[in-house]
C-alpha positions, -999 to +999 in steps of 0.1 A: +381-316-254+384-311-294+410-331-315+442-311-321+464-320-348+501-301-349+525-303-382+559-298-380+578-300-415+612-292-402+615-305-367+650-306-351+667-322-327+680-293-300+714-300-284+719-273-256+751-273-235+771-245-213+803-234-211+827-213-188+833-187-215+833-188-252+870-183-266+881-185-300+912-210-315+904-225-279+895-265-269+862-256-248+851-283-227+809-282-224+790-293-195+767-326-207+745-320-235+708-319-231+685-333-264+656-321-269+627-325-295+620-292-313+603-275-343+573-252-343+543-281-340+564-305-318+567-273-291+530-269-295+523-306-286+545-305-261+533-278-243+494-286-249+507-325-229+523-305-202+487-283-199+470-317-196+454-317-233+462-340-260+470-335-291+484-360-325+519-345-341+525-353-377+564-345-386+588-357-411+614-383-398+646-391-415+677-409-415+693-418-377+686-382-361+650-387-373+649-424-350+665-405-325+642-374-328+611-401-324+625-411-293+627-381-279+587-372-287+577-402-278+594-402-243+570-372-236+541-392-243+527-375-270+508-394-298+527-391-330+520-400-367+564-395-380+566-395-420+596-409-433+619-392-454+651-400-475+670-368-458+682-365-425+662-349-396+686-319-389+700-309-358+704-272-340+731-262-312+724-239-286+749-228-263+749-207-231+780-184-218+781-187-181+808-158-180+785-131-200+754-150-196+747-148-236+729-176-251+744-186-292+721-204-312+731-224-343+702-236-366+713-260-392+696-263-425+666-282-430+663-314-450+651-318-485+613-333-487+604-342-522+568-346-538+565-384-526+573-372-493+549-343-492+520-365-512+524-390-477+517-361-453+488-347-475+475-388-476+480-387-440+459-353-426+430-367-453+425-396-435+417-384-401+385-386-399+379-358-371+400-325-368+389-295-347+418-273-346+450-279-373+484-261-363+508-256-390+541-244-372+576-238-374+603-231-405+601-251-439+621-277-453+647-267-481+632-265-513+599-276-502+571-266-521+545-244-506+515-255-526+515-285-498+500-255-476+472-247-498+467-281-498+463-288-461+441-254-461+418-271-484+415-302-465+408-281-432+380-268-449+366-295-463+368-310-422+352-276-409+386-275-390+403-241-380+433-236-392+461-218-376+495-211-390+524-197-374+555-197-400+568-164-420+580-154-451+564-163-484+550-195-470+528-174-451+524-146-477+513-166-504+490-190-485+468-161-464+441-164-486+433-201-477+410-204-452+435-194-424+414-191-388+445-179-370+479-164-375+507-152-352+533-129-365+556-108-343+558-070-350+589-075-380+566-102-395+531-085-396+553-051-417+565-077-442+534-088-446+519-055-453+549-049-474+563-023-449+600-020-438+587-017-405+557-008-384+555+011-346+533-010-319+507+021-324+504+008-359+496-029-355+461-028-356+456-007-383+479-029-403+468-057-394+427-048-398+437-044-435+449-076-439+422-090-422+399-075-444+419-080-478+427-115-467+408-148-459+424-149-425+399-140-394+423-129-366+459-120-361+476-122-327+507-103-328+532-112-306+554-083-289+577-097-267+580-086-234+548-061-241+529-088-245+505-095-274+477-077-299+449-098-311+431-081-340+397-090-357+373-077-382+361-053-352+379-050-323+415-052-305+431-061-275+460-056-258+470-085-236+500-072-214+519-097-191+538-088-156+577-077-156+597-110-152+632-120-148+636-133-183+663-163-186+657-173-224+631-163-246+636-200-269+607-214-271+583-185-256+566-181-290+553-220-290+542-218-256+518-188-263+502-204-293+499-236-275+485-216-245+456-203-272+450-234-290+446-253-254+420-225-240+401-227-277+398-266-274+380-265-243+351-236-249+377-204-240+367-175-264+398-160-283+405-127-264+407-146-231+424-179-250+452-152-260+455-138-224+459-172-214+489-178-245+507-149-231+508-165-200+523-197-212+549-175-234+559-156-202+561-188-183+587-202-209+609-173-204+617-183-167+635-212-180+668-216-195+680-231-227+650-246-251+630-254-221+592-249-224+567-236-201+557-252-171+521-252-157+527-244-122+543-209-136+518-200-162+489-203-138+508-180-114+516-158-140+481-157-152+463-138-129+488-108-133+481-106-173+460-078-181+435-075-212+423-042-227+396-046-253+389-016-279+365-011-303+380-006-341 
């Protein structure tokens, strides 16, 4: 298998629980909480582990919460390179209301990361002798220097590594011309990249193709929720459609999808079929409650029902 590195710039401890009913101004009894390590790159590494693939997870670790976060990651037998920072690793809170079957997600702001800490990140990546795939996924910390992404992209170029980016906002838009192999926006993020307020599903291929033609990005995989995903390259488009399932939670579906794509690429599969597998992973993740990710048995069952329609554009 290829060497896969994941980078999580803004990891979080995901603390989830259930309640009988959400009522204001009342003391609410919660079920025993579940603690999981979260953040885009970390979740990609966690799913890769479930798919029987290895990766090395690089992330910022801060304070007591950072130590607890690392313990949670290590409990899942993931190889890690934590980079210590002064600020505390953030914590998120997820509550499931049993009366309404609604989920409430409270995302806390990320820590501040200073120049010395980002310099350590760059040094760590540079010292890794061989990288085949480098996945940068998740949100950015507070006041993060986005030029760091350009430096990471340059390292990937020098090491002949495929750089895969799954983030949003200025961090993606400002650094798309940086030797990026694949990006995975949702349809709203794709519209933002194109400078549009919104786009229809039917317009996705043309909008994505224009971005590929004008930027240094080889492929775009647009996640469409229950409608699956579209993969657009310079010459082709593919619509990958999953079966209808009983969705419990969509948390972690995007990270599961990305992990499935990277897994298949790392064992020699072509990009369209890798995305097909990724859609199966993302769909499998929606079968589980809270922040749970996909399970291999569900992935394999769903895969048989995932269709792929190629077209030349």
